[in-house]
C-alpha positions in Angstrom: 109.4 94.4 111.4 112.7 94.4 109.4 112.3 97.3 107.0 115.5 96.6 105.2 114.5 93.0 104.5 111.0 94.1 103.4 112.4 96.8 101.0 115.0 94.4 99.6 112.3 91.7 98.8 109.9 94.3 97.3 112.6 95.6 95.0 113.6 92.1 94.0 110.0 91.3 93.1 109.9 94.2 90.5 113.5 93.7 89.4 114.4 95.0 85.9 112.4 93.4 83.1 111.1 90.6 85.4 107.6 90.1 86.8 105.5 87.8 88.9 103.7 84.5 87.9 100.4 84.3 89.7 99.9 80.6 90.3 97.6 81.0 93.3 94.3 79.8 91.8 92.1 78.3 94.4 91.1 74.6 94.1 87.7 75.7 92.6 89.3 78.1 90.1 92.0 75.7 88.9 89.2 73.1 88.5 87.5 75.4 86.0 90.8 75.8 84.1 91.3 72.1 84.0 87.7 71.6 82.7 88.8 73.6 79.6 91.3 70.8 78.8 89.0 68.0 80.1 91.4 67.2 83.0 90.2 66.0 86.5 91.3 68.4 89.2 93.0 66.0 91.6 95.7 67.1 94.0 98.3 65.2 92.0 97.2 66.8 88.7 97.4 70.3 90.3 100.9 69.5 91.7 102.0 68.2 88.3 100.7 71.3 86.5 102.5 73.7 88.9 105.7 71.6 88.6 105.5 72.0 84.8 105.3 75.8 85.3 107.9 76.1 88.0 110.6 73.9 86.3 110.3 75.7 82.9 113.9 76.2 81.6 114.9 79.8 81.6 111.8 81.0 83.5 113.9 82.7 86.1 115.2 85.1 83.4 111.8 86.7 83.2 110.0 85.7 86.4 111.1 87.2 89.7 108.6 85.5 92.0 105.6 83.1 92.1 102.4 83.6 94.0 101.3 80.2 95.5 98.1 78.8 97.0 98.1 77.2 100.4 98.1 73.7 98.9 100.9 74.5 96.5 103.1 76.1 99.1 103.1 72.7 100.9 103.7 70.5 97.8 107.0 69.2 96.4 108.6 68.5 93.0 108.7 64.9 91.8 112.2 64.8 93.3 110.9 65.7 96.7 112.0 69.3 96.9 109.4 71.6 98.5 108.2 74.1 95.9 109.2 77.2 97.9 112.8 75.8 98.3 113.0 74.9 94.6 111.8 78.4 93.5 114.1 80.2 95.9 117.2 78.3 94.8 116.4 79.4 91.2 116.1 83.0 92.3 112.3 83.1 92.0 110.8 84.5 95.3 108.0 82.3 96.8 104.8 84.1 97.8 101.4 83.1 99.1 97.8 84.1 98.6 96.3 84.8 102.1 92.8 86.1 101.6 89.8 83.8 101.7 87.9 85.4 98.9 85.4 88.1 98.2 82.0 87.7 99.9 78.8 89.7 99.6 78.9 92.9 101.5 75.9 92.9 103.9 73.5 95.7 103.0 75.2 96.6 99.8 73.7 94.5 96.9 76.2 93.8 94.1 79.3 94.7 96.2 81.8 92.5 98.0 84.2 92.6 100.9 87.3 90.4 100.9 87.6 88.2 104.0 90.5 86.4 105.7 91.8 88.7 108.5 90.7 86.3 111.3 93.7 84.2 112.3 95.9 85.9 109.6 98.8 86.8 112.0 99.2 83.1 112.9 98.9 82.0 109.3 101.6 84.5 108.2 104.0 83.2 110.8 103.6 79.7 109.5 103.9 80.8 105.8 107.1 82.6 106.6 108.5 79.4 108.1 107.5 77.5 105.0 109.5 80.0 102.9 107.0 82.6 101.7 108.6 86.1 101.5 105.5 88.0 100.2 101.8 87.7 100.3 98.8 88.7 98.2 95.3 90.0 99.1 92.8 90.9 96.4 90.0 93.4 97.0 87.3 93.4 94.3 85.5 96.6 93.2 82.7 96.2 90.6 81.3 99.0 88.5 77.6 99.1 87.8 74.4 101.1 88.4 75.0 103.0 91.7 78.1 101.1 92.5 80.8 101.2 93.8 79.6 103.0 96.9 82.0 105.0 99.1 81.4 102.5 101.9 82.4 99.5 99.9 85.6 101.2 98.7 86.5 102.2 102.2 85.7 98.8 103.7 88.0 97.1 101.2 90.7 99.7 101.5 90.7 99.3 105.3 90.9 95.5 105.0 93.9 95.8 102.6 95.7 98.1 105.1 95.1 95.8 108.0 96.4 92.8 105.9 99.4 94.8 104.8 100.3 95.8 108.4 100.1 92.2 109.6 102.3 91.1 106.7 105.0 93.6 107.5 104.9 92.6 111.1 105.7 89.1 109.9 108.5 90.4 107.6 106.4 89.4 104.6 106.0 91.9 101.7 102.3 92.6 101.1 101.1 92.8 97.5 98.3 95.3 97.7 95.7 94.4 95.1 92.7 96.6 94.6 91.0 95.3 91.4 88.4 97.4 89.7 86.7 94.8 87.5 86.4 95.1 83.7 83.3 93.0 83.6 80.7 95.7 83.1 79.5 98.0 80.3 81.3 101.1 81.6 83.5 103.4 79.6 87.2 103.9 80.1 86.4 107.3 81.6 84.2 105.7 84.2 87.0 103.2 85.0 89.5 106.0 85.4 87.2 107.8 87.8 86.6 104.8 90.0 90.3 103.7 89.9 91.3 107.1 91.1 88.8 107.0 93.9 89.9 103.5 94.9 93.6 104.1 94.9 93.1 107.4 96.8 91.3 105.5 99.7 93.7 102.6 99.6 96.8 104.8 100.2 95.0 106.9 102.8 94.3 103.7 104.7 97.8 102.3 104.2 99.2 105.6 105.6 96.8 105.6 108.5 97.8 102.0 109.4 101.5 102.9 109.4 102.3 100.6 106.6 105.9 100.9 105.4 105.3 102.0 101.7 108.9 101.1 100.7 108.1 97.5 101.6 104.9 96.9 99.5 104.2 96.1 95.8 101.0 97.5 94.3 99.0 95.2 92.0 96.3 97.4 90.4 94.0 97.0 87.4 94.7 98.8 84.2 92.3 101.6 83.3 90.2 100.0 80.7 86.6 100.0 79.3 84.3 97.3 80.5 84.1 94.1 78.4 80.4 94.9 77.5 81.0 98.6 76.7 80.2 99.6 73.1 83.0 102.1 73.4 86.2 100.1 73.6 89.4 102.2 74.1 92.5 101.9 72.0 95.6 100.3 73.5 97.3 103.8 73.5 94.3 105.2 75.4 94.5 102.4 78.0 98.2 103.1 78.5 97.7 106.9 78.8 94.8 106.7 81.2 96.5 104.1 83.4 99.8 106.1 83.7 97.9 109.3 84.4 95.9 107.6 87.2 99.0 106.1 88.8 100.9 109.4 88.7 98.0 111.0 90.5 97.6 108.4 93.2 100.7 106.3 93.9 103.5 107.7 96.0 107.0 107.5 94.6 108.1 105.6 97.8 106.4 102.5 96.4 109.1 100.2 95.0 107.1 99.0 92.0 103.8 98.3 90.4 102.9 94.8 89.0 99.7 94.8 87.1 97.0 92.2 87.1 95.6 91.2 83.7 92.0 91.2 84.9 90.5 89.2 82.1 92.5 90.7 79.2 93.8 88.4 76.6 97.5 87.5 76.9 98.3 89.8 73.9 96.3 92.7 75.2 97.9 92.6 78.6 101.3 92.4 77.1 100.8 95.3 74.6 99.2 97.6 77.2 102.1 97.1 79.6 104.7 97.7 76.9 103.0 101.0 75.7 103.1 102.3 79.3 106.8 101.6 79.7 107.5 103.1 76.3 105.9 106.4 77.3 109.0 107.5 79.2 110.5 107.5 82.7 108.2 106.9 85.7 108.6 107.1 89.5 108.4 103.3 89.8 109.0 100.2 87.5 105.8 98.9 85.9 105.8 95.1 85.4 103.4 92.1 85.3 101.8 89.9 87.9 99.7 87.8 85.5 97.9 84.5 86.1 95.8 83.5 83.1 97.6 85.9 80.8 100.8 84.0 81.4 99.4 80.5 81.8 96.7 80.2 79.1 98.9 79.2 76.2 100.9 76.9 78.5 97.9 75.1 79.9 96.5 74.4 76.4 99.9 73.2 75.1 100.3 70.9 78.1 96.8 69.5 77.9 97.3 67.4 81.0 99.4 64.9 79.2 103.0 63.9 79.9 103.7 64.2 76.1 102.7 67.9 76.4 105.0 68.7 79.3 107.8 70.3 77.2 105.3 72.1 75.0 103.7 73.6 78.0 107.0 74.9 79.3 107.9 76.3 75.9 104.6 78.2 75.8 105.2 79.7 79.3 108.8 80.7 78.5 107.6 82.4 75.3 104.8 84.3 77.0 107.1 85.3 79.9 109.8 86.6 77.6 107.3 88.7 75.7 106.1 90.2 78.9 109.7 90.8 79.9 110.1 92.8 76.7 106.9 94.7 77.6 108.4 95.6 81.0 111.2 97.2 79.1 108.8 98.9 76.7 110.2 97.1 73.6 107.4 94.6 72.9 105.8 94.7 69.5 102.6 92.9 68.4 104.6 91.5 65.4 106.7 89.4 67.8 103.6 87.2 68.5 103.8 85.5 65.1 107.5 85.1 65.2 107.4 83.5 68.7 105.0 80.7 67.7 
């Protein structure tokens, strides 16, 4: 394990006013996205879509790294340049999703455990050779009647720690992603309670597994009410609850925090991030690691048509710039209209 390399990569991933583009959708997930624009999910269409995103002019000003899927890591631009090589030359760090998805946790109805540890050491060695400098593993915690259980939280935290240790052994920075879902009817107070419990166990397991905290990036959920909750919190309440939770649970040794959007609309995710950064100095930079919240406008503008290629890129650059402003705490909702 090269700690200086890990720390340097982690800091570069959360560099000032830049964030991560999550383009690591599985084949089934990207298929659902393509269905929304009535486009067949062929390997070439997936490659073309990712090329449209990655070759966006000016993207490197706002995007520090890109999370790729196994298929995408092995694909090339139309000019024959492997995507990891292309991104690295532009100054965008290539990363790779390594988990194999959340599966039902035996004996615990409604809860899941993320799988993918078997053979991970060998896969990480190959990914590093292919150019990946960081990895991602997503644990999923749902809130509902009687859940999450302590066992489910602990099982997922233990898996995240084992993944992180294997990544660092391979000189790959682990993105540690414990996501408390916003799908339920819970209040923001319940989300804060669960997020505190989850982060507490995650860092306990990371410490126990001897994970080098200076060489990770945390990718948490924001503290937010469930989509079905009749009590929706204000953006300011979301920002305050999230910062309060992070201050309680995240060691200052962590180089940075890159939020997932978790089903928020692009504008919501951007506003919440900006309000957090506007609140004052924090122990770590807060930035974005958005998938749909960065891509949604771009996918729609592209529409799977060559004539929409430039429009798709413009939409991505616009959204990325707005999130860059949010990482600086200077985004205002009024900028949405002027950016169209």
